[in-house]
C-alpha positions as CSV (number, residue, x, y, z in Angstrom):
1,X,106.2,119.5,112.2
2,X,103.8,117.2,114.1
3,X,106.3,116.8,117.0
4,X,106.8,120.6,117.2
5,X,103.0,121.2,117.4
6,X,102.8,118.4,120.1
7,X,105.6,120.0,122.1
8,X,103.9,123.4,122.1
9,X,100.3,122.2,122.8
10,X,100.4,119.0,124.8
11,X,101.6,118.3,128.4
12,X,102.6,114.8,127.2
13,X,103.7,115.2,123.6
14,X,103.2,112.3,121.2
15,X,105.7,111.3,118.6
16,X,103.3,109.8,116.1
17,X,100.0,111.0,114.7
18,X,96.8,109.4,116.1
19,X,94.1,109.1,113.6
20,X,90.5,109.1,114.8
21,X,88.7,106.3,113.0
22,X,86.1,103.5,113.4
23,X,87.6,100.1,112.6
24,X,86.4,96.6,113.5
25,X,88.7,94.6,115.7
26,X,88.5,91.2,117.4
27,X,90.3,91.0,120.7
28,X,91.5,87.5,121.7
29,X,92.2,87.6,125.4
30,X,94.4,85.2,127.3
31,X,92.4,81.9,127.5
32,X,91.1,82.3,123.9
33,X,88.0,84.4,124.6
34,X,87.1,86.6,121.6
35,X,85.4,89.9,121.8
36,X,84.2,92.2,119.0
37,X,85.1,95.9,119.5
38,X,85.9,99.1,117.6
39,X,89.2,100.9,117.2
40,X,88.5,104.6,117.7
41,X,92.1,105.9,117.3
42,X,95.2,104.4,115.7
43,X,98.8,105.2,115.3
44,X,101.8,103.3,113.9
45,X,102.5,102.0,117.3
46,X,99.2,101.5,119.0
47,X,95.5,102.1,119.2
48,X,92.5,102.8,121.4
49,X,90.0,100.0,121.5
50,X,86.5,101.2,122.5
51,X,84.8,98.4,124.4
52,X,82.5,97.8,127.3
53,X,84.8,95.0,128.5
54,X,88.4,96.4,128.5
55,X,91.2,94.1,129.5
56,X,93.3,94.9,132.5
57,X,96.4,97.0,132.3
58,X,99.5,95.1,131.3
59,X,97.4,92.3,129.7
60,X,98.9,90.9,126.4
61,X,96.3,89.9,123.8
62,X,96.0,89.2,120.1
63,X,94.1,91.8,118.0
64,X,92.6,91.0,114.6
65,X,92.2,94.3,112.9
66,X,90.2,95.0,109.7
67,X,91.6,97.8,107.6
68,X,89.7,99.0,104.5
69,X,93.0,98.9,102.5
70,X,93.5,95.2,103.5
71,X,90.7,94.0,101.4
72,X,89.1,90.8,102.7
73,X,92.2,90.2,104.7
74,X,92.8,91.1,108.3
75,X,95.9,92.0,110.3
76,X,96.8,90.0,113.4
77,X,99.0,91.6,115.9
78,X,100.0,91.2,119.5
79,X,99.5,94.1,121.8
80,X,99.7,95.1,125.5
81,X,97.1,97.1,127.3
82,X,98.8,100.3,128.7
83,X,95.7,101.7,130.3
84,X,92.1,100.6,130.8
85,X,88.9,102.5,131.5
86,X,86.1,100.3,132.6
87,X,83.6,103.2,132.8
88,X,83.5,106.5,130.8
89,X,84.3,109.6,132.7
90,X,85.2,113.3,132.1
91,X,87.7,113.4,129.2
92,X,88.0,109.6,128.9
93,X,86.1,107.0,126.9
94,X,85.4,103.4,127.9
95,X,88.0,101.1,126.5
96,X,91.7,100.5,126.5
97,X,94.9,101.9,125.1
98,X,97.0,99.3,123.4
99,X,100.7,99.3,122.4
100,X,101.6,97.1,119.5
101,X,104.2,94.5,120.5
102,X,104.6,92.3,117.4
103,X,103.7,93.6,114.0
104,X,104.8,92.0,110.7
105,X,106.6,94.5,108.5
106,X,103.9,94.2,105.8
107,X,101.2,94.8,108.3
108,X,103.0,97.8,109.8
109,X,103.3,99.2,106.3
110,X,99.5,98.7,105.7
111,X,98.7,100.5,109.0
112,X,101.0,103.4,108.1
113,X,99.5,103.6,104.6
114,X,96.0,103.6,106.0
115,X,96.9,106.5,108.3
116,X,98.6,108.5,105.6
117,X,95.8,107.9,103.1
118,X,93.2,109.2,105.6
119,X,95.2,112.2,106.6
120,X,95.7,113.2,102.9
121,X,92.0,112.5,102.0
122,X,90.6,115.6,100.3
123,X,94.0,117.4,100.1
124,X,95.3,117.9,96.6
125,X,98.9,117.1,96.2
126,X,101.1,119.0,93.7
127,X,100.8,116.1,91.3
128,X,97.0,116.1,91.6
129,X,96.6,119.8,91.4
130,X,98.5,120.1,88.1
131,X,96.1,117.6,86.5
132,X,92.9,119.7,87.2
């Protein structure tokens, strides 16, 4: 259903849901320079990192992501910057769009579960509704 809505409403339809969120992330750029930033949108295959110091397009970096469902653990993944906005403008936020390149299966499952849990938050499922 998501893809059908995207086809009907977006000039460039997406295949996966992007969840708006605020998550801490540490960006380790080439050369080992760490930068604290925030993830403002995430999907199963990428994220938007809000930062005043976005990396250049096509840069590969390591991202340490802190998901609430990961407990005290973090998720480390490699990603590539697909686009970068050094300054905010009409319809765009300052930061960078990142495509995940290397994600461990368990980490990918944790990202997917985080997205699904947030999308379903406040929605009673058939199982929950029968208990009330």
